[in-house]
C-alpha positions in Angstrom: 124.4 39.0 216.6 126.4 39.6 219.8 129.9 38.3 220.2 132.0 38.7 223.3 135.5 38.3 224.5 136.1 37.7 228.2 139.3 36.9 230.1 138.1 35.1 233.2 140.8 35.1 235.8 142.0 31.5 236.6 138.6 30.0 235.5 140.4 26.6 235.7 140.6 26.8 239.5 136.8 26.4 239.8 137.0 22.8 238.5 138.4 19.6 240.0 140.5 17.1 238.1 137.4 15.6 236.5 135.9 18.9 235.4 133.4 19.0 238.2 132.5 22.5 239.2 133.5 23.4 242.7 131.3 26.1 244.3 132.3 26.3 247.9 133.9 28.6 250.4 137.4 27.7 249.6 139.6 30.4 248.1 139.6 30.9 244.3 142.7 32.1 242.6 141.0 35.5 242.5 142.4 37.4 245.4 139.9 37.7 248.3 137.1 35.9 246.5 136.0 32.3 247.3 135.0 29.8 244.6 131.3 30.1 245.3 131.3 33.9 244.9 133.5 33.9 241.8 131.5 31.1 240.1 128.2 32.8 240.8 129.6 36.1 239.6 130.8 34.6 236.3 127.4 33.0 235.7 125.6 36.3 236.4 127.9 38.3 234.0 127.5 35.7 231.2 123.7 35.6 231.6 123.6 39.4 231.6 125.7 40.0 228.5 123.7 37.1 226.8 126.1 36.8 223.9 125.6 34.4 221.0 129.2 33.4 221.3 131.9 34.2 224.0 135.6 33.8 223.4 136.7 32.7 226.8 140.3 33.6 227.5 141.9 31.7 230.5 139.3 29.0 229.9 139.4 25.8 232.0 142.3 23.4 231.5 142.8 20.5 229.1 145.1 17.9 230.5 145.4 14.2 231.4 141.9 13.9 232.8 140.5 17.4 232.1 138.8 18.8 228.9 138.2 22.5 228.4 135.0 21.9 226.4 133.5 19.5 229.0 134.2 22.0 231.8 132.7 24.9 229.9 129.6 23.0 228.9 129.0 21.8 232.4 129.3 25.4 233.6 126.9 26.6 230.9 124.4 24.0 232.0 124.7 25.0 235.7 124.5 28.7 234.9 121.6 28.3 232.5 123.4 29.8 229.5 122.0 29.6 226.0 125.7 29.7 224.8 126.0 26.1 225.8 128.4 24.3 223.4 132.1 24.8 223.4 135.0 24.4 221.0 138.7 24.7 221.7 141.9 24.2 219.7 145.5 23.3 220.5 145.9 22.9 224.3 148.7 24.5 226.1 150.6 23.8 229.4 149.6 27.0 231.2 146.2 25.9 232.4 144.8 28.9 230.6 143.2 27.7 227.4 141.3 29.6 224.7 137.8 28.4 223.8 134.6 29.6 222.3 131.3 29.0 224.1 128.4 29.5 221.7 124.7 29.1 221.1 124.2 26.2 218.6 120.8 27.6 217.7 122.5 30.7 216.2 125.8 29.5 214.8 128.1 26.6 214.3 131.9 26.7 215.0 134.7 24.2 214.3 138.4 24.3 215.0 140.0 25.0 211.6 143.8 25.6 211.9 145.5 26.8 208.8 149.2 26.7 207.8 151.1 28.5 205.0 154.7 29.2 204.4 154.2 32.9 205.4 152.2 31.9 208.6 152.7 28.4 209.9 150.1 26.6 212.0 149.8 28.3 215.4 151.0 25.3 217.4 154.2 25.2 215.3 157.3 27.4 214.8 157.5 30.8 213.2 161.0 31.8 212.0 161.9 35.4 211.9 165.0 37.5 212.6 164.2 39.2 215.9 167.4 41.1 216.6 168.6 41.9 213.0 171.7 39.6 213.3 171.0 37.9 209.9 169.9 34.7 211.7 166.4 33.5 212.1 165.0 33.0 215.5 162.3 30.4 216.4 159.2 31.8 217.9 156.4 29.7 219.5 153.1 30.6 221.1 152.7 29.7 224.8 149.0 29.8 224.1 148.3 29.0 220.4 145.5 31.2 219.0 142.2 29.4 218.3 141.2 29.5 214.6 137.6 28.9 214.0 135.4 28.4 210.9 132.0 29.9 212.0 128.8 29.6 210.0 125.6 31.4 211.1 122.2 29.8 210.7 121.6 32.2 207.8 124.7 30.8 206.0 127.1 33.7 206.7 130.7 32.5 207.1 133.2 34.1 209.5 136.8 33.5 210.2 137.2 33.9 213.9 140.5 33.9 215.8 140.8 33.9 219.6 144.2 35.1 220.9 146.0 35.6 224.2 149.4 37.2 223.5 151.6 37.6 226.5 155.1 39.1 227.0 156.6 37.0 229.9 157.9 38.7 233.0 161.7 38.9 233.3 162.0 35.7 235.5 165.5 35.0 236.7 166.8 38.5 236.0 168.3 40.3 239.0 170.0 43.5 238.1 168.3 46.4 236.4 170.3 45.7 233.2 169.3 42.1 233.2 165.7 42.9 233.7 165.8 45.4 230.8 167.5 42.9 228.5 165.1 40.1 229.3 162.1 42.4 229.0 163.2 43.6 225.6 163.8 40.0 224.4 160.4 39.0 225.6 158.8 42.0 223.9 160.5 41.1 220.7 158.9 37.6 220.9 155.5 39.1 221.5 155.8 41.4 218.5 156.9 38.5 216.4 153.8 36.6 217.5 151.7 39.7 216.5 153.4 39.6 213.0 152.6 35.9 212.8 148.9 36.6 213.7 148.7 39.5 211.3 149.9 37.4 208.4 147.1 35.0 209.0 144.6 37.8 209.1 146.1 39.2 205.8 145.6 35.9 204.1 142.0 35.7 205.1 141.4 39.3 204.1 143.0 38.8 200.7 140.6 35.8 200.1 137.7 38.2 200.8 136.7 36.5 204.0 135.1 38.2 207.1 137.7 38.2 209.8 137.2 38.7 213.6 140.1 38.6 216.0 139.1 38.5 219.7 140.9 38.2 223.0 143.6 39.6 225.3 146.6 41.0 223.5 148.3 42.3 226.7 149.4 45.4 224.8 148.2 48.6 223.3 149.5 51.9 222.0 151.3 53.8 224.8 151.1 50.9 227.3 154.8 50.8 228.2 158.3 52.3 227.6 159.3 49.5 225.2 156.9 50.7 222.5 159.2 53.7 221.9 162.1 51.2 221.3 160.1 49.2 218.7 157.9 51.8 217.2 154.6 50.0 217.4 152.6 48.0 219.8 151.5 44.4 219.1 147.9 45.6 218.8 148.9 48.0 216.0 150.8 45.2 214.3 147.9 42.7 214.5 145.5 45.3 213.1 147.9 46.4 210.4 145.3 48.5 208.5 143.1 45.4 208.0 141.1 45.3 211.2 139.0 47.8 213.2 138.4 48.3 216.9 137.4 51.8 218.0 138.8 51.3 221.5 142.2 50.4 220.2 142.1 53.1 217.6 141.2 55.7 220.3 144.6 55.2 222.0 146.4 56.2 218.8 144.6 59.5 218.5 146.7 62.6 219.6 145.6 64.2 222.8 143.0 61.6 223.6 141.4 62.7 226.9 139.0 59.9 227.7 140.7 56.5 227.3 138.8 53.2 227.6 139.9 50.3 229.7 139.0 46.6 230.0 140.8 45.6 233.1 141.5 46.7 236.7 144.5 45.5 238.8 145.7 46.2 242.3 149.3 47.3 243.0 150.2 46.1 246.5 153.2 48.4 246.6 151.3 51.7 245.9 148.1 50.3 247.3 146.2 51.7 244.4 144.3 50.2 241.5 145.3 50.8 237.9 143.5 50.3 234.6 144.5 49.1 231.2 143.0 48.4 227.8 144.0 44.8 227.0 141.0 43.1 225.5 139.7 43.6 221.9 137.2 42.6 219.3 138.7 43.5 215.9 136.8 43.1 212.7 137.7 43.3 209.0 136.6 46.2 206.8 134.1 43.8 205.2 132.1 43.9 208.4 132.1 47.6 209.0 128.9 48.0 207.0 127.0 45.8 209.4 126.3 48.5 212.0 128.9 47.3 214.5 128.5 48.5 218.1 131.2 47.8 220.7 130.7 47.9 224.4 133.1 47.4 227.3 131.2 46.2 230.4 133.3 48.1 232.9 131.7 48.4 236.3 132.9 52.0 236.8 133.1 53.3 233.2 129.8 51.9 231.8 126.9 53.9 233.3 124.4 51.1 233.1 126.8 48.6 234.8 127.6 51.1 237.5 123.9 51.7 238.3 123.2 48.0 238.4 124.7 47.1 241.8 124.3 43.3 241.3 126.0 43.5 237.9 128.7 45.8 239.2 129.6 43.5 242.1 129.5 40.4 239.8 132.0 42.1 237.4 134.4 42.9 240.2 134.2 39.4 241.7 134.3 37.4 238.5 137.6 38.6 237.1 140.2 41.4 236.8 139.1 41.8 233.2 135.7 42.9 231.9 133.8 41.6 228.9 133.9 43.4 225.5 130.9 42.8 223.3 130.3 43.5 219.6 126.8 43.7 218.2 126.4 43.7 214.5 123.9 42.7 211.8 124.3 39.3 210.2 122.1 36.8 208.5 
């Protein structure tokens, strides 16, 4: 079985208010790329990776007249994808939803949100003391993780969670001290969300269930200066000794020389591109005996992608993130 996670930059902007796909020469939200080019590129990448299920991060919007699942299924039909059915969870107000696009001939997936005293439902409120002042703070997800009960055609059950954690930029802060204070407060909230997510993972692991966490965690060991202040990245907290992802684990190794990345961004100030590892497919120990193989479809770091000019260009035009796939044996 092949699973994938793919953050598709502003996928929502390729659809009109009634979820009709717009493939024309108008600009997409992807800098310097029109809607026709981005849409064709996304379709090419998804056909090429040919996953049984894709966790789509920044999926099309759900709103007054829009439905994430309807837009994705229309796109799948247009692109000729075998992963042609979609499921989503709690909508958010960012126009960046989380959804699973999957092949119904291989597996079934339903939204199955859980809630416990230790880890409330993800569209609710998590109470935790963020700043050690003996008072509980209220934490919410701007993009509630998608909890899925997945069953393969062979009867194997998986608990799958799609996530998009994000530490907000210091909007409104003007001075250096204000920027630092707001950035630290926002990082605290992101780490609290990671704790919340980890607790749910721990509950499933304790019940002996196969757990897979997929998505964009916007963080990783060594990513920024605030990690030294808090001691751990949100990625390390989510994994918490219960999940495995060799790409994430490679960053924690001392003197790592060849570091993976899943994204590529342009800095207009320095006029240079920079790379980051933000996207993960994490699996519980119970799945490590299933011959798991991870792959980052990076146009400049994956030799096959680089040699395939059409695929290389499609990856660059589709998004500023690149897909991560996991192949493993499952009935």
